[in-house]
C-alpha positions in Angstrom: -18.7 41.4 -25.5 -15.3 41.4 -27.3 -12.6 38.8 -27.2 -12.6 35.4 -25.6 -14.6 34.7 -22.4 -12.8 34.8 -19.1 -11.9 31.4 -17.7 -13.3 31.0 -14.1 -13.1 28.4 -11.4 -16.3 28.3 -9.3 -15.5 27.1 -5.8 -18.9 26.4 -4.3 -21.0 24.6 -1.6 -24.2 24.3 -3.6 -27.0 25.6 -1.4 -29.9 27.8 -2.3 -28.3 31.0 -3.6 -25.4 29.0 -5.0 -27.8 27.4 -7.4 -28.8 30.8 -8.8 -25.1 31.9 -9.0 -24.0 28.7 -10.8 -26.9 29.0 -13.3 -26.0 32.6 -13.8 -22.4 31.8 -14.6 -23.4 29.0 -16.9 -25.8 31.3 -18.8 -23.3 34.1 -19.2 -21.2 34.2 -22.4 -18.6 36.5 -20.8 -17.2 33.7 -18.7 -16.1 30.1 -19.3 -16.6 27.9 -16.3 -13.6 25.5 -16.5 -13.9 23.9 -13.0 -16.6 23.6 -10.4 -14.8 22.9 -7.1 -17.0 21.5 -4.4 -16.5 22.4 -0.7 -18.4 21.8 2.5 -20.5 24.7 3.8 -24.2 24.9 3.2 -24.1 21.1 3.5 -21.5 18.3 3.5 -19.2 18.1 0.5 -20.6 14.8 -0.9 -24.1 16.1 -0.6 -23.1 19.4 -2.3 -21.7 17.3 -5.2 -25.0 15.5 -5.5 -26.7 18.9 -5.6 -24.6 20.0 -8.5 -25.6 16.8 -10.4 -29.3 17.7 -9.7 -28.7 21.1 -11.3 -27.2 19.6 -14.4 -29.9 16.9 -14.6 -32.7 19.4 -14.7 -30.7 21.8 -16.9 -30.2 19.0 -19.4 -34.0 18.3 -19.6 -34.6 22.0 -20.3 -31.9 22.3 -22.9 -33.4 19.5 -25.0 -37.0 20.8 -24.8 -36.6 24.5 -25.1 -34.5 26.0 -28.0 -34.3 29.3 -26.2 -32.7 27.7 -23.2 -30.2 25.9 -25.4 -29.2 29.3 -26.7 -28.9 30.9 -23.2 -26.8 28.0 -21.9 -24.8 27.8 -25.2 -21.4 27.3 -23.5 -22.3 23.9 -22.1 -20.9 20.8 -23.8 -23.0 19.8 -26.8 -24.2 23.3 -27.4 -23.1 25.8 -30.0 -20.1 27.7 -28.7 -19.0 25.1 -26.2 -15.3 24.7 -25.6 -15.4 21.5 -23.7 -16.9 20.0 -20.6 -16.7 21.8 -17.3 -14.6 19.7 -14.8 -16.1 19.0 -11.4 -14.1 17.8 -8.4 -15.0 17.4 -4.8 -12.8 19.2 -2.2 -12.7 19.5 1.5 -15.5 18.3 3.8 -14.3 20.2 6.9 -12.3 23.3 8.0 -8.5 23.6 8.3 -9.0 24.3 12.0 -11.8 24.4 14.5 -15.1 22.5 14.7 -17.0 21.8 11.5 -20.2 23.7 10.9 -22.8 23.5 8.1 -25.7 25.8 7.4 -28.5 23.3 7.6 -30.4 25.7 9.8 -31.1 27.8 6.7 -30.5 25.6 3.7 -31.9 22.3 5.1 -30.1 19.0 5.6 -29.4 18.6 1.9 -28.5 22.2 1.3 -31.5 22.6 -1.0 -34.4 23.1 1.4 -34.7 19.3 1.8 -36.0 18.7 -1.7 -34.1 15.5 -1.9 -36.8 14.1 0.4 -39.8 16.2 -0.6 -39.2 16.1 -4.4 -37.2 13.0 -5.1 -37.9 13.2 -8.8 -35.4 16.1 -9.0 -32.6 13.6 -8.2 -31.0 12.0 -11.3 -30.8 8.2 -11.7 -27.6 6.7 -10.1 -24.8 7.4 -12.5 -22.8 4.6 -14.1 -19.2 5.7 -13.5 -18.1 4.0 -16.7 -20.3 6.2 -18.8 -19.2 9.8 -19.3 -21.5 12.5 -18.0 -23.2 14.5 -20.7 -22.1 17.9 -19.6 -19.4 17.3 -16.9 -15.9 15.9 -16.7 -15.9 14.3 -13.2 -12.4 14.2 -11.7 -11.8 12.0 -8.7 -8.8 14.0 -7.5 -9.2 16.5 -4.6 -10.4 19.7 -6.1 -7.4 21.8 -4.9 -5.2 19.6 -7.1 -7.3 20.2 -10.1 -7.4 23.9 -9.3 -3.6 24.0 -9.2 -3.4 22.0 -12.5 -5.6 24.5 -14.3 -3.6 27.5 -12.9 -0.4 25.8 -13.9 -1.4 25.0 -17.5 -3.4 28.2 -18.3 -1.6 31.5 -19.1 -0.7 33.4 -15.9 -3.4 35.8 -14.8 -6.0 34.3 -17.2 -8.1 32.4 -14.7 -10.3 34.0 -12.0 -11.4 32.0 -9.0 -15.0 32.9 -7.8 -15.4 31.4 -4.3 -19.0 31.1 -3.0 -18.3 29.1 0.2 -15.7 28.7 2.9 -12.1 29.2 1.5 -10.9 25.8 2.6 -10.1 24.5 -0.9 -8.3 27.7 -1.8 -6.2 27.6 1.4 -5.2 24.0 0.7 -4.2 24.9 -2.9 -2.2 28.0 -1.6 -0.4 25.9 1.0 0.4 23.1 -1.4 1.9 25.3 -4.1 1.9 29.1 -3.4 3.9 29.8 -6.6 1.3 28.2 -8.8 -1.6 29.6 -6.9 -0.1 33.1 -7.4 -0.7 32.7 -11.1 -4.4 33.2 -10.5 -5.9 36.3 -12.1 -7.6 37.1 -8.9 -10.0 35.7 -6.3 -13.6 37.0 -5.9 -15.1 35.8 -2.6 -18.5 36.1 -1.2 -17.7 36.3 2.5 -17.3 38.4 5.6 -19.1 41.2 7.3 -17.2 44.4 8.0 -19.5 47.1 9.1 -22.8 45.2 9.5 -23.9 42.3 11.7 -23.2 38.7 10.8 -25.8 36.2 9.6 -24.6 33.1 11.5 -23.5 34.8 14.7 -24.0 38.4 15.8 -20.6 39.3 14.2 -19.8 36.5 11.7 -20.9 35.8 8.1 -21.2 32.0 7.5 -18.5 31.4 5.0 -16.0 33.2 7.3 -17.4 31.4 10.3 -17.2 27.9 8.7 -13.4 28.1 8.2 -11.8 31.3 9.7 -8.4 29.7 9.5 -8.7 29.4 5.7 -10.1 32.9 5.4 -7.2 34.3 7.3 -4.8 32.3 5.2 -6.1 33.7 1.9 -6.4 37.2 3.4 -2.7 37.0 4.4 -1.7 35.9 0.9 -3.5 38.9 -0.5 -1.8 41.2 2.0 1.6 39.7 0.9 0.8 40.7 -2.7 0.6 37.2 -4.0 -2.8 37.8 -5.7 -5.7 40.2 -5.8 -8.6 39.4 -3.4 -12.0 41.0 -4.1 -14.5 40.6 -1.3 -18.3 40.7 -1.6 -19.3 40.9 2.1 -22.7 41.0 3.6 -22.4 44.8 3.6 -22.9 44.9 -0.2 -24.7 41.5 -0.9 -27.6 41.8 1.6 -29.2 44.9 0.0 -29.3 43.1 -3.4 -32.6 41.3 -3.3 -35.0 39.8 -5.8 -38.7 39.3 -4.9 -39.7 35.7 -4.3 -42.7 36.5 -6.6 -40.2 36.8 -9.5 -38.3 33.6 -8.7 -41.2 31.2 -7.7 -43.5 30.2 -10.6 -47.1 31.4 -10.0 -48.5 27.9 -10.1 -46.1 26.9 -7.3 -46.8 29.9 -5.3 -50.6 29.3 -5.6 -50.2 25.7 -4.6 -48.2 26.8 -1.5 -50.8 29.4 -0.6 -53.5 26.7 -0.8 -51.6 24.6 1.6 -51.1 27.2 4.2 -48.8 29.8 2.8 -45.0 30.1 3.0 -44.9 30.3 6.7 -46.2 26.7 6.8 -43.5 25.4 4.5 -40.4 25.9 6.6 -39.7 22.1 6.6 -40.7 21.7 2.9 -43.0 19.0 1.5 -44.3 18.0 -1.9 -46.8 20.4 -3.3 -50.1 18.9 -4.5 -51.5 19.9 -7.9 -48.4 21.3 -9.5 -47.6 20.0 -12.9 -44.3 20.7 -14.8 -43.8 20.9 -18.5 -40.5 20.4 -20.3 -41.3 23.3 -22.5 -43.2 25.5 -20.0 -46.4 25.2 -21.9 -49.9 26.0 -20.6 -48.5 28.2 -17.9 -46.7 25.3 -16.2 -43.2 25.7 -14.8 -40.2 24.3 -16.7 -37.9 21.8 -14.9 -35.6 24.6 -13.8 -38.5 26.8 -12.7 -40.0 23.9 -10.7 -36.7 23.1 -9.1 -35.9 26.7 -8.1 -39.5 27.3 -6.9 -39.6 24.2 -4.7 -36.2 25.1 -3.3 -37.2 28.7 -2.4 -40.5 27.9 -0.7 -38.8 26.9 2.5 -36.5 29.9 2.4 -39.5 32.1 1.8 -41.2 30.6 4.9 -38.1 31.1 7.0 -37.8 34.7 6.0 -41.5 35.3 6.8 -40.9 33.7 10.3 -38.0 36.1 10.9 -40.1 39.1 9.8 -37.7 39.7 6.8 -38.7 41.1 3.4 -40.4 38.8 0.9 -37.3 38.7 -1.2 -34.3 36.5 -1.7 -30.9 38.0 -0.8 -28.5 37.6 -3.7 -25.3 36.9 -1.8 -23.5 34.5 -4.2 -25.0 35.9 -7.4 -23.4 39.3 -6.6 -19.9 37.7 -6.6 -20.6 36.0 -9.9 -22.0 39.2 -11.3 -18.8 41.0 -10.4 -16.7 38.4 -12.2 -19.0 38.7 -15.3 -18.8 42.5 -15.3 -15.0 42.4 -15.0 -14.4 39.6 -17.4 -12.8 41.9 -20.0 -10.6 43.7 -17.5 -6.8 43.1 -17.2 -7.1 43.2 -13.4 -10.1 42.5 -11.3 -9.6 45.9 -9.5 -9.8 47.8 -12.8 -12.4 50.5 -12.9 -15.7 49.3 -14.5 -18.8 51.6 -14.8 -21.2 51.2 -12.0 -18.8 49.4 -9.7 -16.8 50.7 -6.8 -14.0 49.1 -4.8 -12.3 50.1 -1.6 -9.2 48.7 0.1 -9.9 47.6 3.7 -7.6 46.6 6.5 -8.9 43.8 8.9 -8.1 40.4 10.3 -10.2 37.3 10.8 -10.8 36.0 14.4 -10.1 32.3 14.3 -10.7 31.0 17.8 -13.0 33.4 19.6 -15.7 31.7 21.7 -18.4 34.1 20.5 -16.5 36.0 17.7 -15.2 33.1 15.5 -15.1 34.3 11.9 -15.5 37.9 12.8 -13.8 40.4 10.5 -12.0 42.5 13.0 -11.6 46.1 11.8 -9.3 48.4 13.8 -11.6 51.4 14.4 -9.2 53.3 16.8 -8.1 55.6 14.0 -4.4 55.5 15.0 -3.2 53.6 12.0 -2.0 50.7 14.1 -3.7 48.2 11.9 -4.9 45.7 14.5 -1.7 46.0 16.5 -1.9 44.7 20.1 -0.6 47.4 22.4 0.2 44.9 25.2 2.9 43.5 23.0 4.5 46.9 22.2 7.8 47.2 24.0 7.8 51.0 23.6 4.5 51.3 25.4 5.7 48.8 28.1 8.6 51.0 28.9 7.1 54.4 28.4 3.6 53.9 29.4 2.1 55.6 26.3 2.4 55.7 22.6 4.9 58.4 21.7 3.0 61.4 20.4 5.1 61.5 17.2 4.3 57.9 16.4 0.6 58.5 16.8 0.7 61.7 14.7 2.6 59.9 11.9 0.2 57.0 11.7 -3.1 58.6 12.5 -3.9 59.4 8.9 -5.9 56.3 8.2 -5.8 56.5 4.4 -2.2 57.6 4.1 -0.3 55.1 1.9 -3.3 52.8 1.7 -3.4 52.9 -2.1 0.2 51.4 -2.1 -0.5 48.8 0.6 -1.4 45.2 -0.5 -4.8 44.9 1.0 -8.0 43.1 -0.1 -10.5 45.1 -2.2 -14.1 45.2 -0.9 -17.0 45.9 -3.3 -18.7 49.0 -2.0 -20.8 49.9 -5.1 -22.7 48.0 -7.8 -25.0 49.1 -10.6 -27.9 48.2 -8.2 -30.4 45.5 -7.5 -32.6 46.1 -10.5 -29.9 45.3 -13.1 -29.0 42.1 -11.2 -32.6 41.1 -11.1 -33.1 41.6 -14.8 -29.9 39.7 -15.5 -30.9 36.7 -13.4 -34.4 36.5 -14.7 -33.4 37.0 -18.3 -30.3 34.7 -18.4 -31.3 32.0 -16.0 -35.0 31.7 -16.7 -35.4 33.5 -20.1 -37.9 35.9 -18.5 -37.9 39.3 -20.2 -38.5 42.2 -17.7 
């Protein structure tokens, strides 16, 4: 890697795959995580904040005990190469509009497979607010204010926002100060489902479903040319999977099997006979391995109950991976080997009874771009679209390169390079 690392803001709702994405970002020298902005989503915002503190608590234990881990996570405060503490701020705990929804059905009540109850030793001692956190600068302001401050003080286009949850915080920032928000070097968002089914409803991906008003707001800003929006929808993230056998330490998997197998662990409970080692000696899991393994057992059981493959879908890590791969690019949409982007025209359904959060793609092929014909005065008077108009607009791709539209990731280097990156950087496992 040449030059300085790319400054990024992680806007996240720490749930299961967010944990892997956060750890991947922290273990990647190409990026410098300046702010972790907490939003509701997989769980409620205050709980998500507690989840982040769990991650750092276990990471701190591992850094002290394992020299190799200290090298991998070298950009954290106190490590060689650190440039200062990452700021953390809590943002919105509900959507801009519509009813609040959280993904407890998949991530558990605490967003981390209920390990707060089943594995209380992963929770750090209650923090004394008068004592600074070892690795974090905890800011009490709403996260959108901190986000804007960073964009205001850093050089224009030098900061990338990587959003892993609902876009509520970003929408608040954009509404509060659109000029400052437009200084962002681009937004990478894991969200949406364009040509595949949803994962929360038949047509909606969860991050889009949770706050469709915010999604449409940010989408509109991108269409107005205020900033670049790069989307990692389910279309591209779902095929990227890492086997649970790679992510769950063998001793944890063996203990789970002895207690009935993953299908029996959908509610999560403490595993008997599993020891952890600060240094991972004697074949025992390190603190991070124990944390991730315990968290993924419930997910593994859920996937087995749904008849899905025995592998974890890497939704959020794909978005972080894109930011890492493009850290040295002047623009996020710049060409990078192995990656492909395509401009897409769509809108987000905000109030539909059964289509809330749906990415509505106009598939008519007439080039009307989601236009409602019932509101077309020409059609109302003439009874049909003039043939000349249809002919002129039917070339779907005509002029699309010049239009301000969101970019959608349509190609990556593949699942295997991502698998190797996560295992190598997050866990120090050479594959």
